[in-house]
C-alpha positions in Angstrom: 158.5 -25.3 -84.1 157.7 -23.8 -80.8 157.0 -24.8 -77.2 154.2 -24.1 -74.8 155.1 -24.8 -71.2 153.9 -24.6 -67.6 156.3 -23.8 -64.8 155.6 -24.5 -61.1 157.1 -21.8 -59.0 158.4 -22.0 -55.5 155.3 -20.4 -54.0 153.1 -23.1 -55.7 151.8 -20.8 -58.5 152.0 -21.7 -62.1 153.5 -19.7 -65.0 152.4 -20.3 -68.6 154.6 -19.4 -71.5 155.6 -20.2 -75.1 158.9 -19.9 -76.8 160.9 -21.2 -79.8 163.8 -22.2 -77.6 162.7 -24.0 -74.4 166.1 -24.5 -72.9 167.1 -20.9 -73.4 163.8 -19.7 -72.0 164.1 -21.9 -68.9 167.6 -20.4 -68.3 166.1 -16.9 -68.6 163.4 -17.8 -66.0 166.2 -18.8 -63.6 168.4 -15.8 -64.2 166.4 -12.7 -65.3 166.1 -10.1 -62.6 162.6 -8.9 -63.5 159.3 -10.6 -64.2 156.9 -12.9 -62.6 159.2 -15.8 -62.0 162.1 -13.7 -60.7 160.4 -13.5 -57.3 159.3 -17.1 -57.2 162.5 -19.1 -57.8 163.3 -21.9 -58.0 161.0 -22.8 -60.9 160.4 -26.3 -62.2 159.3 -27.3 -65.7 156.0 -29.0 -64.9 154.6 -29.6 -68.5 155.6 -28.8 -72.1 154.4 -29.6 -75.6 156.1 -28.9 -78.9 153.8 -27.4 -81.5 153.9 -25.1 -84.5 154.3 -21.4 -83.6 150.7 -20.4 -84.1 149.4 -23.3 -82.1 151.8 -22.8 -79.2 150.8 -19.2 -78.9 147.0 -20.1 -79.2 147.3 -22.9 -76.6 149.3 -20.6 -74.2 146.6 -18.0 -74.3 143.9 -20.7 -73.7 145.8 -22.1 -70.7 146.2 -18.6 -69.2 142.4 -18.6 -68.7 142.3 -21.9 -67.0 141.7 -22.5 -63.3 144.4 -23.9 -61.1 142.6 -27.2 -61.0 142.6 -27.5 -64.8 146.4 -26.6 -65.0 147.1 -29.3 -62.4 145.1 -31.9 -64.3 147.1 -31.1 -67.4 150.4 -31.4 -65.6 149.4 -34.7 -64.0 148.2 -36.0 -67.4 144.7 -36.5 -66.1 142.9 -35.9 -69.4 139.6 -37.3 -68.3 139.6 -35.0 -65.2 140.6 -32.1 -67.4 137.6 -32.8 -69.7 135.3 -32.9 -66.7 136.6 -29.6 -65.3 136.1 -28.1 -68.7 132.4 -28.9 -68.6 131.8 -27.2 -65.3 131.4 -23.4 -64.8 133.8 -23.4 -61.9 136.6 -25.6 -60.6 135.8 -24.6 -57.1 133.8 -27.8 -56.7 136.8 -29.9 -57.6 136.3 -33.1 -55.4 140.1 -33.9 -55.4 142.0 -32.9 -52.2 144.4 -30.0 -52.7 148.1 -30.9 -52.4 
């Protein structure tokens, strides 16, 4: 089994990843001296799902291409909103106020 996950960074950006050991990977995000999250600490686990390895990697790659609005809808569990955003060519018209 493996995990796909979304981190919320201190600057408000999101980091998407996948791993076989979620606890170990979260520690690495908090201690590693290089990489995207090293300059954006602290990071917070915002969403995760346990899947088989192939699906975790496939879902990670898909989420990488999503807009910020779609990632936020996933984190918030707003599946209906996520589906609506998926139908539109751009999330720029998202009627929800930014937080």
